MOPAC internal coordinates of N, CA, C and O (Angstrom, degrees):
PM7 1SCF
backbone

  N    0.0000 0     0.00 0     0.00 0    0    0    0
  C    1.4437 1     0.00 0     0.00 0    1    0    0
  C    1.5202 1   108.73 1     0.00 0    2    1    0
  O    1.2310 1   120.80 1   -46.54 1    3    2    1
  N    1.2969 1   116.08 1   133.46 1    3    2    1
  C    1.4622 1   122.86 1   175.86 1    5    3    2
  C    1.5216 1   108.80 1  -123.31 1    6    5    3
  O    1.2310 1   120.57 1   -44.27 1    7    6    5
  N    1.3217 1   116.51 1   135.73 1    7    6    5
  C    1.4638 1   121.42 1   177.92 1    9    7    6
  C    1.5235 1   108.48 1   -80.29 1   10    9    7
  O    1.2310 1   120.42 1   -54.56 1   11   10    9
  N    1.3409 1   116.80 1   125.44 1   11   10    9
  C    1.4569 1   122.31 1   176.02 1   13   11   10
  C    1.5183 1   108.84 1   -89.29 1   14   13   11
  O    1.2310 1   120.73 1   130.56 1   15   14   13
  N    1.3400 1   116.21 1   -49.44 1   15   14   13
  C    1.4643 1   123.00 1   174.76 1   17   15   14
  C    1.5224 1   107.69 1  -153.89 1   18   17   15
  O    1.2310 1   119.76 1    15.49 1   19   18   17
  N    1.3159 1   118.06 1  -164.51 1   19   18   17
  C    1.4600 1   122.29 1  -173.05 1   21   19   18
  C    1.5108 1   116.34 1   -50.43 1   22   21   19
  O    1.2310 1   120.05 1   142.64 1   23   22   21
  N    1.3301 1   117.51 1   -37.36 1   23   22   21
  C    1.4594 1   119.47 1  -176.77 1   25   23   22
  C    1.5102 1   114.01 1  -132.09 1   26   25   23
  O    1.2310 1   119.60 1  -167.70 1   27   26   25
  N    1.3282 1   118.37 1    12.30 1   27   26   25
  C    1.4545 1   122.13 1  -178.15 1   29   27   26
  C    1.5248 1   109.95 1  -119.85 1   30   29   27
  O    1.2310 1   121.08 1   -42.16 1   31   30   29
  N    1.3288 1   115.54 1   137.84 1   31   30   29
  C    1.4589 1   121.72 1  -176.07 1   33   31   30
  C    1.5238 1   110.14 1  -134.44 1   34   33   31
  O    1.2310 1   120.39 1   -30.95 1   35   34   33
  N    1.3157 1   116.86 1   149.05 1   35   34   33
  C    1.4561 1   122.65 1   167.69 1   37   35   34
  C    1.5192 1   106.41 1  -104.24 1   38   37   35
  O    1.2310 1   120.65 1   -51.88 1   39   38   37
  N    1.3325 1   116.35 1   128.12 1   39   38   37
  C    1.4609 1   121.53 1  -177.27 1   41   39   38
  C    1.5276 1   109.51 1  -124.39 1   42   41   39
  O    1.2310 1   121.01 1   -21.81 1   43   42   41
  N    1.3031 1   115.68 1   158.19 1   43   42   41
  C    1.4592 1   121.25 1   176.78 1   45   43   42
  C    1.5263 1   109.36 1   -80.18 1   46   45   43
  O    1.2310 1   119.90 1   -29.26 1   47   46   45
  N    1.3340 1   117.80 1   150.74 1   47   46   45
  C    1.4679 1   119.68 1   174.08 1   49   47   46
  C    1.5326 1   109.99 1   -57.16 1   50   49   47
  O    1.2310 1   120.51 1   -48.51 1   51   50   49
  N    1.3172 1   116.64 1   131.49 1   51   50   49
  C    1.4625 1   121.61 1   179.10 1   53   51   50
  C    1.5166 1   115.24 1    73.17 1   54   53   51
  O    1.2310 1   119.97 1  -164.95 1   55   54   53
  N    1.3263 1   117.67 1    15.05 1   55   54   53
  C    1.4665 1   120.91 1   180.00 1   57   55   54
  C    1.5319 1   110.62 1   -75.94 1   58   57   55
  O    1.2310 1   120.87 1   -39.80 1   59   58   57
  N    1.3142 1   115.95 1   140.20 1   59   58   57
  C    1.4704 1   120.96 1   176.34 1   61   59   58
  C    1.5210 1   108.10 1   -86.61 1   62   61   59
  O    1.2310 1   120.95 1   -53.22 1   63   62   61
  N    1.3360 1   115.79 1   126.78 1   63   62   61
  C    1.4619 1   122.89 1   179.77 1   65   63   62
  C    1.5246 1   107.79 1  -111.70 1   66   65   63
  O    1.2310 1   120.48 1   -55.18 1   67   66   65
  N    1.3304 1   116.68 1   124.82 1   67   66   65
  C    1.4653 1   122.76 1   179.71 1   69   67   66
  C    1.5208 1   109.55 1  -105.09 1   70   69   67
  O    1.2310 1   121.07 1   -45.05 1   71   70   69
  N    1.3384 1   115.55 1   134.95 1   71   70   69
  C    1.4624 1   122.18 1  -178.73 1   73   71   70
  C    1.5297 1   108.37 1  -125.14 1   74   73   71
  O    1.2310 1   120.96 1   -50.62 1   75   74   73
  N    1.3370 1   115.76 1   129.38 1   75   74   73
  C    1.4639 1   121.61 1   176.53 1   77   75   74
  C    1.5155 1   108.72 1  -129.01 1   78   77   75
  O    1.2310 1   120.94 1   -46.47 1   79   78   77
  N    1.3325 1   115.82 1   133.53 1   79   78   77
  C    1.4702 1   122.04 1   175.04 1   81   79   78
  C    1.5216 1   106.28 1  -123.51 1   82   81   79
  O    1.2310 1   120.57 1   -61.55 1   83   82   81
  N    1.3414 1   116.52 1   118.45 1   83   82   81
  C    1.4612 1   120.61 1  -177.91 1   85   83   82
  C    1.5193 1   109.97 1  -123.29 1   86   85   83
  O    1.2310 1   120.53 1   -45.61 1   87   86   85
  N    1.3225 1   116.60 1   134.39 1   87   86   85
  C    1.4655 1   123.38 1   179.77 1   89   87   86
  C    1.5232 1   108.69 1  -101.11 1   90   89   87
  O    1.2310 1   120.83 1   -37.55 1   91   90   89
  N    1.3272 1   116.03 1   142.45 1   91   90   89
  C    1.4676 1   119.77 1  -178.55 1   93   91   90
  C    1.5261 1   112.70 1   -79.16 1   94   93   91
  O    1.2310 1   119.92 1   150.29 1   95   94   93
  N    1.3371 1   117.76 1   -29.71 1   95   94   93
  C    1.4682 1   121.47 1  -178.54 1   97   95   94
  C    1.5237 1   109.46 1  -147.96 1   98   97   95
  O    1.2310 1   120.71 1   -32.10 1   99   98   97
  N    1.3352 1   116.25 1   147.90 1   99   98   97
  C    1.4666 1   120.81 1   178.51 1  101   99   98
  C    1.5319 1   110.00 1   -66.85 1  102  101   99
  O    1.2310 1   119.99 1   -27.64 1  103  102  101
  N    1.3172 1   117.62 1   152.36 1  103  102  101
  C    1.4547 1   127.27 1     2.14 1  105  103  102
  C    1.5246 1   112.35 1   -89.66 1  106  105  103
  O    1.2310 1   121.59 1   -26.70 1  107  106  105
  N    1.3336 1   114.55 1   153.30 1  107  106  105
  C    1.4700 1   122.29 1   175.11 1  109  107  106
  C    1.5219 1   107.23 1   -82.90 1  110  109  107
  O    1.2310 1   120.10 1   -59.24 1  111  110  109
  N    1.3279 1   117.41 1   120.76 1  111  110  109
  C    1.4646 1   121.43 1  -177.40 1  113  111  110
  C    1.5272 1   111.87 1  -133.21 1  114  113  111
  O    1.2310 1   119.83 1  -147.30 1  115  114  113
  N    1.3287 1   117.92 1    32.70 1  115  114  113
  C    1.4633 1   121.03 1   178.94 1  117  115  114
  C    1.5234 1   109.42 1   -94.37 1  118  117  115
  O    1.2310 1   121.19 1   -27.77 1  119  118  117
  N    1.3357 1   115.33 1   152.23 1  119  118  117
  C    1.4585 1   120.25 1   173.50 1  121  119  118
  C    1.5216 1   108.80 1  -135.95 1  122  121  119
  O    1.2310 1   121.34 1   -36.83 1  123  122  121
  N    1.3117 1   115.04 1   143.17 1  123  122  121
  C    1.4586 1   122.44 1   179.78 1  125  123  122
  C    1.5209 1   107.30 1  -110.86 1  126  125  123
  O    1.2310 1   120.51 1   -50.08 1  127  126  125
  N    1.3284 1   116.64 1   129.92 1  127  126  125
  C    1.4603 1   120.74 1  -177.92 1  129  127  126
  C    1.5183 1   111.42 1   -70.35 1  130  129  127
  O    1.2310 1   121.49 1   -13.76 1  131  130  129
  N    1.3316 1   114.75 1   166.24 1  131  130  129
  C    1.4491 1   119.81 1   166.98 1  133  131  130
  C    1.5233 1   107.05 1   -66.13 1  134  133  131
  O    1.2310 1   120.38 1   -22.49 1  135  134  133
  N    1.3009 1   116.88 1   157.51 1  135  134  133
  C    1.4608 1   121.67 1   177.37 1  137  135  134
  C    1.5237 1   109.73 1   -85.48 1  138  137  135
  O    1.2310 1   121.11 1   -34.78 1  139  138  137
  N    1.3166 1   115.49 1   145.22 1  139  138  137
  C    1.4538 1   121.00 1   169.41 1  141  139  138
  C    1.5189 1   105.68 1  -107.74 1  142  141  139
  O    1.2310 1   120.49 1   -65.32 1  143  142  141
  N    1.3366 1   116.67 1   114.68 1  143  142  141
  C    1.4563 1   121.18 1   179.65 1  145  143  142
  C    1.5163 1   115.00 1   106.45 1  146  145  143
  O    1.2310 1   120.04 1   176.01 1  147  146  145
  N    1.3245 1   117.53 1    -3.99 1  147  146  145
  C    1.4702 1   122.49 1   177.77 1  149  147  146
  C    1.5272 1   107.70 1  -161.67 1  150  149  147
  O    1.2310 1   120.79 1     1.62 1  151  150  149
  N    1.3199 1   116.09 1  -178.38 1  151  150  149
  C    1.4662 1   120.83 1   179.70 1  153  151  150
  C    1.5258 1   109.86 1  -130.06 1  154  153  151
  O    1.2310 1   121.16 1   -40.67 1  155  154  153
  N    1.3242 1   115.39 1   139.33 1  155  154  153
  C    1.4630 1   120.54 1   175.46 1  157  155  154
  C    1.5219 1   110.49 1   -66.45 1  158  157  155
  O    1.2310 1   120.70 1   -33.49 1  159  158  157
  N    1.3442 1   116.27 1   146.51 1  159  158  157
  C    1.4619 1   120.85 1   175.95 1  161  159  158
  C    1.5285 1   109.81 1  -154.02 1  162  161  159
  O    1.2310 1   118.79 1  -105.37 1  163  162  161
  N    1.3032 1   119.91 1    74.63 1  163  162  161
  C    1.4622 1   129.78 1     3.20 1  165  163  162
  C    1.5368 1   111.37 1   -96.42 1  166  165  163
  O    1.2310 1   121.38 1   -13.65 1  167  166  165
  N    1.3335 1   114.96 1   166.35 1  167  166  165
  C    1.4691 1   120.74 1   173.96 1  169  167  166
  C    1.5244 1   108.20 1   -74.12 1  170  169  167
  O    1.2310 1   120.05 1   -41.44 1  171  170  169
  N    1.3526 1   117.51 1   138.56 1  171  170  169
  C    1.4643 1   119.47 1   178.16 1  173  171  170
  C    1.5294 1   111.48 1   -60.13 1  174  173  171
  O    1.2310 1   121.02 1   -56.07 1  175  174  173
  N    1.3090 1   115.66 1   123.93 1  175  174  173
  C    1.4623 1   122.64 1   176.52 1  177  175  174
  C    1.5216 1   107.06 1  -131.61 1  178  177  175
  O    1.2310 1   120.34 1   -40.39 1  179  178  177
  N    1.3333 1   116.95 1   139.61 1  179  178  177
  C    1.4663 1   118.71 1  -176.02 1  181  179  178
  C    1.5262 1   113.24 1   -63.64 1  182  181  179
  O    1.2310 1   122.02 1   -43.15 1  183  182  181
  N    1.3236 1   113.73 1   136.85 1  183  182  181
  C    1.4557 1   123.02 1   171.26 1  185  183  182
  C    1.5178 1   104.01 1  -130.75 1  186  185  183
  O    1.2310 1   120.70 1   -86.46 1  187  186  185
  N    1.3201 1   116.26 1    93.54 1  187  186  185
  C    1.4575 1   120.49 1  -171.16 1  189  187  186
  C    1.5179 1   108.61 1    73.49 1  190  189  187
  O    1.2310 1   120.24 1    57.13 1  191  190  189
  N    1.3135 1   117.15 1  -122.87 1  191  190  189
  C    1.4649 1   121.59 1  -177.59 1  193  191  190
  C    1.5271 1   112.85 1  -103.17 1  194  193  191
  O    1.2310 1   120.16 1  -163.83 1  195  194  193
  N    1.3393 1   117.29 1    16.17 1  195  194  193
  C    1.4546 1   119.61 1  -179.43 1  197  195  194
  C    1.5313 1   110.56 1  -137.97 1  198  197  195
  O    1.2310 1   121.15 1   -34.10 1  199  198  197
  N    1.3417 1   115.41 1   145.90 1  199  198  197
  C    1.4641 1   122.08 1   173.84 1  201  199  198
  C    1.5228 1   107.43 1  -129.74 1  202  201  199
  O    1.2310 1   120.75 1   -46.64 1  203  202  201
  N    1.3361 1   116.17 1   133.36 1  203  202  201
  C    1.4610 1   121.10 1   179.68 1  205  203  202
  C    1.5195 1   109.11 1  -130.15 1  206  205  203
  O    1.2310 1   121.08 1   -37.14 1  207  206  205
  N    1.3249 1   115.54 1   142.86 1  207  206  205
  C    1.4517 1   120.56 1   176.31 1  209  207  206
  C    1.5057 1   110.05 1  -160.02 1  210  209  207
  O    1.2310 1   120.89 1    -4.72 1  211  210  209
  N    1.3256 1   115.91 1   175.28 1  211  210  209
  C    1.4567 1   119.93 1   179.19 1  213  211  210
  C    1.5223 1   110.07 1  -154.94 1  214  213  211
  O    1.2310 1   121.78 1   -16.19 1  215  214  213
  N    1.3301 1   114.20 1   163.81 1  215  214  213
  C    1.4509 1   120.99 1   173.16 1  217  215  214
  C    1.5123 1   108.43 1  -149.61 1  218  217  215
  O    1.2310 1   120.87 1   -16.02 1  219  218  217
  N    1.3154 1   115.94 1   163.98 1  219  218  217
  C    1.4484 1   122.53 1   177.42 1  221  219  218
  C    1.5162 1   108.27 1  -107.31 1  222  221  219
  O    1.2310 1   120.73 1   -50.63 1  223  222  221
  N    1.3325 1   116.22 1   129.37 1  223  222  221
  C    1.4603 1   119.84 1   179.60 1  225  223  222
  C    1.5338 1   109.76 1   -66.96 1  226  225  223
  O    1.2310 1   120.40 1   -26.58 1  227  226  225
  N    1.3351 1   116.84 1   153.42 1  227  226  225
  C    1.4692 1   119.97 1  -179.84 1  229  227  226
  C    1.5339 1   111.90 1   -60.00 1  230  229  227
  O    1.2310 1   120.72 1   -27.88 1  231  230  229
  N    1.3239 1   116.22 1   152.12 1  231  230  229
  C    1.4591 1   121.49 1   178.99 1  233  231  230
  C    1.5259 1   111.99 1   -76.61 1  234  233  231
  O    1.2310 1   120.24 1   154.52 1  235  234  233
  N    1.3242 1   117.14 1   -25.48 1  235  234  233
  C    1.4639 1   120.97 1  -177.27 1  237  235  234
  C    1.5289 1   111.22 1   -77.53 1  238  237  235
  O    1.2310 1   121.05 1   -46.78 1  239  238  237
  N    1.3316 1   115.60 1   133.22 1  239  238  237
  C    1.4696 1   120.98 1   176.91 1  241  239  238
  C    1.5207 1   109.92 1   -62.38 1  242  241  239
  O    1.2310 1   121.21 1   -31.04 1  243  242  241
  N    1.3168 1   115.28 1   148.96 1  243  242  241
  C    1.4665 1   124.16 1   177.56 1  245  243  242
  C    1.5302 1   113.51 1    66.80 1  246  245  243
  O    1.2310 1   120.05 1  -161.19 1  247  246  245
  N    1.3319 1   117.51 1    18.81 1  247  246  245
  C    1.4673 1   121.54 1   173.51 1  249  247  246
  C    1.5196 1   109.03 1   -80.57 1  250  249  247
  O    1.2310 1   120.29 1   -21.78 1  251  250  249
  N    1.3194 1   117.05 1   158.22 1  251  250  249
  C    1.4561 1   120.88 1   176.39 1  253  251  250
  C    1.5230 1   110.87 1  -127.44 1  254  253  251
  O    1.2310 1   121.68 1   -29.52 1  255  254  253
  N    1.3164 1   114.39 1   150.48 1  255  254  253
  C    1.4552 1   122.96 1   173.68 1  257  255  254
  C    1.5230 1   106.11 1  -132.37 1  258  257  255
  O    1.2310 1   120.45 1   -44.64 1  259  258  257
  N    1.3300 1   116.75 1   135.36 1  259  258  257
  C    1.4599 1   119.57 1   178.11 1  261  259  258
  C    1.5192 1   110.42 1  -130.68 1  262  261  259
  O    1.2310 1   121.78 1   -24.63 1  263  262  261
  N    1.3338 1   114.20 1   155.37 1  263  262  261
  C    1.4658 1   121.22 1   178.64 1  265  263  262
  C    1.5163 1   108.58 1  -159.23 1  266  265  263
  O    1.2310 1   121.31 1   -15.10 1  267  266  265
  N    1.3230 1   115.11 1   164.90 1  267  266  265
  C    1.4663 1   121.73 1   175.11 1  269  267  266
  C    1.5191 1   108.67 1  -135.26 1  270  269  267
  O    1.2310 1   121.37 1   -29.86 1  271  270  269
  N    1.3185 1   114.99 1   150.14 1  271  270  269
  C    1.4587 1   121.83 1   174.42 1  273  271  270
  C    1.5169 1   106.85 1  -124.27 1  274  273  271
  O    1.2310 1   120.55 1   -58.16 1  275  274  273
  N    1.3389 1   116.55 1   121.84 1  275  274  273
  C    1.4564 1   122.44 1   177.53 1  277  275  274
  C    1.5201 1   108.72 1  -101.83 1  278  277  275
  O    1.2310 1   120.65 1   -53.80 1  279  278  277
  N    1.3262 1   116.36 1   126.20 1  279  278  277
  C    1.4645 1   122.52 1  -179.11 1  281  279  278
  C    1.5224 1   108.57 1  -115.38 1  282  281  279
  O    1.2310 1   120.67 1   -58.77 1  283  282  281
  N    1.3230 1   116.33 1   121.23 1  283  282  281
  C    1.4613 1   120.43 1   179.76 1  285  283  282
  C    1.5224 1   109.02 1  -117.33 1  286  285  283
  O    1.2310 1   121.62 1   -30.13 1  287  286  285
  N    1.3076 1   114.50 1   149.87 1  287  286  285
  C    1.4592 1   122.27 1   179.71 1  289  287  286
  C    1.5236 1   108.40 1  -123.37 1  290  289  287
  O    1.2310 1   120.74 1   -48.36 1  291  290  289
  N    1.3236 1   116.19 1   131.64 1  291  290  289
  C    1.4580 1   122.21 1  -179.14 1  293  291  290
  C    1.5238 1   108.58 1  -108.16 1  294  293  291
  O    1.2310 1   119.85 1   -61.75 1  295  294  293
  N    1.3434 1   117.89 1   118.25 1  295  294  293
  C    1.4667 1   118.98 1   179.51 1  297  295  294
  C    1.5324 1   111.37 1   -71.80 1  298  297  295
  O    1.2310 1   121.31 1   -20.77 1  299  298  297
  N    1.3345 1   115.10 1   159.23 1  299  298  297
  C    1.4632 1   119.20 1   175.84 1  301  299  298
  C    1.5304 1   109.21 1   -77.57 1  302  301  299
  O    1.2310 1   120.20 1     6.46 1  303  302  301
  N    1.3114 1   117.22 1  -173.54 1  303  302  301
  C    1.4692 1   122.07 1  -176.17 1  305  303  302
  C    1.5230 1   113.12 1   -61.16 1  306  305  303
  O    1.2310 1   120.22 1   157.18 1  307  306  305
  N    1.3317 1   117.18 1   -22.82 1  307  306  305
  C    1.4669 1   120.24 1   179.58 1  309  307  306
  C    1.5290 1   112.11 1   -93.66 1  310  309  307
  O    1.2310 1   120.59 1  -179.79 1  311  310  309
  N    1.3614 1   116.48 1     0.21 1  311  310  309
  C    1.4604 1   120.63 1  -178.89 1  313  311  310
  C    1.5115 1   113.57 1    85.62 1  314  313  311
  O    1.2310 1   120.37 1  -169.60 1  315  314  313
  N    1.3274 1   116.90 1    10.40 1  315  314  313
  C    1.4640 1   121.40 1  -178.56 1  317  315  314
  C    1.5276 1   111.10 1   -99.91 1  318  317  315
  O    1.2310 1   121.75 1   -16.34 1  319  318  317
  N    1.3319 1   114.26 1   163.66 1  319  318  317
  C    1.4586 1   122.08 1   175.40 1  321  319  318
  C    1.5212 1   107.76 1  -118.22 1  322  321  319
  O    1.2310 1   119.89 1   -29.59 1  323  322  321
  N    1.3274 1   117.81 1   150.41 1  323  322  321
  C    1.4688 1   119.05 1   176.49 1  325  323  322
  C    1.5252 1   110.00 1   -56.99 1  326  325  323
  O    1.2310 1   119.64 1   -35.78 1  327  326  325
  N    1.3215 1   118.30 1   144.22 1  327  326  325
  C    1.4758 1   120.19 1   177.03 1  329  327  326
  C    1.5325 1   110.69 1   -55.24 1  330  329  327
  O    1.2310 1   120.83 1   -47.75 1  331  330  329
  N    1.3273 1   116.02 1   132.25 1  331  330  329
  C    1.4594 1   120.65 1   178.75 1  333  331  330
  C    1.5139 1   114.90 1    73.33 1  334  333  331
  O    1.2310 1   119.94 1  -165.90 1  335  334  333
  N    1.3444 1   117.72 1    14.10 1  335  334  333
  C    1.4623 1   121.02 1  -179.06 1  337  335  334
  C    1.5287 1   109.46 1   -57.25 1  338  337  335
  O    1.2310 1   121.00 1   -53.59 1  339  338  337
  N    1.3487 1   115.70 1   126.41 1  339  338  337
  C    1.4578 1   119.37 1  -174.89 1  341  339  338
  C    1.5226 1   110.70 1  -160.96 1  342  341  339
  O    1.2310 1   121.85 1   -14.95 1  343  342  341
  N    1.3402 1   114.07 1   165.05 1  343  342  341
  C    1.4578 1   123.03 1   167.53 1  345  343  342
  C    1.5224 1   107.15 1  -113.36 1  346  345  343
  O    1.2310 1   120.40 1   -45.44 1  347  346  345
  N    1.3098 1   116.84 1   134.56 1  347  346  345
  C    1.4558 1   122.55 1   173.98 1  349  347  346
  C    1.5231 1   107.25 1  -107.85 1  350  349  347
  O    1.2310 1   120.71 1   -60.03 1  351  350  349
  N    1.3390 1   116.25 1   119.97 1  351  350  349
  C    1.4581 1   122.50 1  -179.85 1  353  351  350
  C    1.5261 1   107.71 1  -107.39 1  354  353  351
  O    1.2310 1   121.00 1   -51.79 1  355  354  353
  N    1.3323 1   115.69 1   128.21 1  355  354  353
  C    1.4557 1   121.32 1   178.03 1  357  355  354
  C    1.5231 1   108.48 1  -123.20 1  358  357  355
  O    1.2310 1   120.83 1   -51.99 1  359  358  357
  N    1.3437 1   116.01 1   128.01 1  359  358  357
  C    1.4588 1   121.81 1   176.34 1  361  359  358
  C    1.5208 1   106.75 1  -124.12 1  362  361  359
  O    1.2310 1   121.28 1   -56.57 1  363  362  361
  N    1.3398 1   115.15 1   123.43 1  363  362  361
  C    1.4603 1   119.82 1  -175.21 1  365  363  362
  C    1.5191 1   109.88 1  -139.02 1  366  365  363
  O    1.2310 1   121.02 1   -43.51 1  367  366  365
  N    1.3304 1   115.66 1   136.49 1  367  366  365
  C    1.4510 1   121.08 1   175.43 1  369  367  366
  C    1.5145 1   110.73 1   -88.05 1  370  369  367
  O    1.2310 1   121.37 1    -8.44 1  371  370  369
  N    1.3205 1   114.98 1   171.56 1  371  370  369
  C    1.4475 1   120.11 1   178.97 1  373  371  370
  C    1.5141 1   107.51 1  -137.64 1  374  373  371
  O    1.2310 1   116.90 1   -63.46 1  375  374  373
  N    1.2972 1   123.49 1   116.54 1  375  374  373
  C    1.4546 1   123.41 1    10.81 1  377  375  374
  C    1.5299 1   111.56 1   -71.22 1  378  377  375
  O    1.2310 1   121.14 1   -29.52 1  379  378  377
  N    1.3123 1   115.42 1   150.48 1  379  378  377
  C    1.4631 1   120.68 1  -174.84 1  381  379  378
  C    1.5254 1   110.87 1   -62.30 1  382  381  379
  O    1.2310 1   121.15 1   -55.39 1  383  382  381
  N    1.2998 1   115.41 1   124.61 1  383  382  381
  C    1.4604 1   122.52 1   171.68 1  385  383  382
  C    1.5169 1   105.65 1  -125.11 1  386  385  383
  O    1.2310 1   120.50 1    73.26 1  387  386  385
  N    1.3299 1   116.65 1  -106.74 1  387  386  385
  C    1.4614 1   119.09 1   174.46 1  389  387  386
  C    1.5204 1   109.64 1   -76.21 1  390  389  387
  O    1.2310 1   120.73 1   -29.55 1  391  390  389
  N    1.3249 1   116.20 1   150.45 1  391  390  389
  C    1.4557 1   122.43 1   172.87 1  393  391  390
  C    1.5182 1   107.19 1  -128.99 1  394  393  391
  O    1.2310 1   120.31 1   -51.46 1  395  394  393
  N    1.3306 1   117.01 1   128.54 1  395  394  393
  C    1.4610 1   121.69 1   178.40 1  397  395  394
  C    1.5202 1   108.03 1   -94.76 1  398  397  395
  O    1.2310 1   121.23 1   -59.42 1  399  398  397
  N    1.3364 1   115.26 1   120.58 1  399  398  397
  C    1.4566 1   122.17 1   172.79 1  401  399  398
  C    1.5173 1   106.56 1  -108.67 1  402  401  399
  O    1.2310 1   120.46 1   -51.81 1  403  402  401
  N    1.3033 1   116.73 1   128.19 1  403  402  401
  C    1.4562 1   121.49 1   179.81 1  405  403  402
  C    1.5259 1   107.92 1  -134.41 1  406  405  403
  O    1.2310 1   120.61 1   -44.17 1  407  406  405
  N    1.3082 1   116.44 1   135.83 1  407  406  405
  C    1.4604 1   120.78 1   179.91 1  409  407  406
  C    1.5185 1   109.05 1  -118.84 1  410  409  407
  O    1.2310 1   121.12 1   -46.04 1  411  410  409
  N    1.3379 1   115.47 1   133.96 1  411  410  409
  C    1.4534 1   122.58 1   178.67 1  413  411  410
  C    1.5238 1   107.03 1  -117.70 1  414  413  411
  O    1.2310 1   120.60 1   -60.97 1  415  414  413
  N    1.3340 1   116.46 1   119.03 1  415  414  413
  C    1.4604 1   121.64 1  -178.22 1  417  415  414
  C    1.5260 1   111.65 1   -99.39 1  418  417  415
  O    1.2310 1   121.06 1   -27.27 1  419  418  417
  N    1.3482 1   115.58 1   152.73 1  419  418  417
  C    1.4623 1   122.44 1   175.70 1  421  419  418
  C    1.5228 1   108.61 1   -64.19 1  422  421  419
  O    1.2310 1   119.52 1   -24.44 1  423  422  421
  N    1.3182 1   118.52 1   155.56 1  423  422  421
  C    1.4626 1   129.66 1     9.85 1  425  423  422
  C    1.5268 1   112.62 1  -105.66 1  426  425  423
  O    1.2310 1   121.84 1     1.22 1  427  426  425
  N    1.3235 1   114.07 1  -178.78 1  427  426  425
  C    1.4573 1   122.41 1   169.70 1  429  427  426
  C    1.5128 1   115.28 1    81.18 1  430  429  427
  O    1.2310 1   121.86 1    -8.47 1  431  430  429
  N    1.3315 1   114.04 1   171.53 1  431  430  429
  C    1.4600 1   122.83 1   176.94 1  433  431  430
  C    1.5212 1   108.22 1   -83.81 1  434  433  431
  O    1.2310 1   120.69 1   -53.41 1  435  434  433
  N    1.3320 1   116.28 1   126.59 1  435  434  433
  C    1.4650 1   121.85 1  -179.27 1  437  435  434
  C    1.5191 1   108.83 1  -133.16 1  438  437  435
  O    1.2310 1   121.24 1   -38.17 1  439  438  437
  N    1.3149 1   115.22 1   141.83 1  439  438  437
  C    1.4584 1   120.91 1  -178.01 1  441  439  438
  C    1.5253 1   110.27 1  -118.48 1  442  441  439
  O    1.2310 1   120.96 1   -36.41 1  443  442  441
  N    1.3228 1   115.78 1   143.59 1  443  442  441
  C    1.4608 1   122.53 1   175.06 1  445  443  442
  C    1.5250 1   107.29 1  -125.48 1  446  445  443
  O    1.2310 1   120.41 1   -50.33 1  447  446  445
  N    1.3323 1   116.83 1   129.67 1  447  446  445
  C    1.4600 1   121.96 1   179.40 1  449  447  446
  C    1.5300 1   109.06 1  -106.43 1  450  449  447
  O    1.2310 1   120.86 1   -34.85 1  451  450  449
  N    1.3323 1   115.97 1   145.15 1  451  450  449
  C    1.4537 1   121.66 1  -178.75 1  453  451  450
  C    1.5258 1   109.42 1  -134.98 1  454  453  451
  O    1.2310 1   120.87 1   -39.97 1  455  454  453
  N    1.3420 1   115.94 1   140.03 1  455  454  453
  C    1.4572 1   122.57 1  -179.63 1  457  455  454
  C    1.5287 1   108.69 1  -129.59 1  458  457  455
  O    1.2310 1   120.94 1   -49.60 1  459  458  457
  N    1.3245 1   115.80 1   130.40 1  459  458  457
  C    1.4526 1   122.67 1  -179.60 1  461  459  458
  C    1.5303 1   107.77 1  -116.78 1  462  461  459
  O    1.2310 1   120.34 1   -53.97 1  463  462  461
  N    1.3347 1   116.96 1   126.03 1  463  462  461
  C    1.4628 1   121.89 1   178.58 1  465  463  462
  C    1.5202 1   108.60 1  -114.62 1  466  465  463
  O    1.2310 1   121.17 1   -51.35 1  467  466  465
  N    1.3307 1   115.37 1   128.65 1  467  466  465
  C    1.4568 1   119.81 1   177.81 1  469  467  466
  C    1.5126 1   109.05 1   -77.74 1  470  469  467
  O    1.2310 1   120.94 1   -54.52 1  471  470  469
  N    1.3317 1   115.81 1   125.48 1  471  470  469
  C    1.4547 1   121.12 1   179.71 1  473  471  470
  C    1.5134 1   111.62 1   -75.18 1  474  473  471
  O    1.2310 1   120.56 1    -2.64 1  475  474  473
  N    1.3033 1   116.54 1   177.36 1  475  474  473
  C    1.4617 1   121.92 1  -179.97 1  477  475  474
  C    1.5023 1   110.38 1   112.56 1  478  477  475
  O    1.2310 1   120.62 1     2.23 1  479  478  477
  N    1.3164 1   116.42 1  -177.77 1  479  478  477
  C    1.4628 1   121.15 1  -176.56 1  481  479  478
  C    1.5057 1   110.84 1  -101.43 1  482  481  479
  O    1.2310 1   120.10 1   180.00 1  483  482  481

């Protein structure tokens, strides 16, 4: 996997892509969309403050896969957020080449979109 820009990647045909979303403080309120162009195996689902999943990029050259991750922050009774409240998103190919680390800070609902393009001719 090679990073093209903030949310776009070039991947090898059949490459395994691992996605991790970790929250610094409860509650965990992130959701990961279904993939367009591939299938999760497994889809990231929260287990405590972390969700992990992966998918395999298409075998056909010039294929695309897209997804979005929505990160929401819930204030406490006083309307405040824990200091440093954030989601850390990690996207890594296998074999490991580039790794995209992205941090989403409170407050509010924020979305990050990602596009994976299979290299080749």
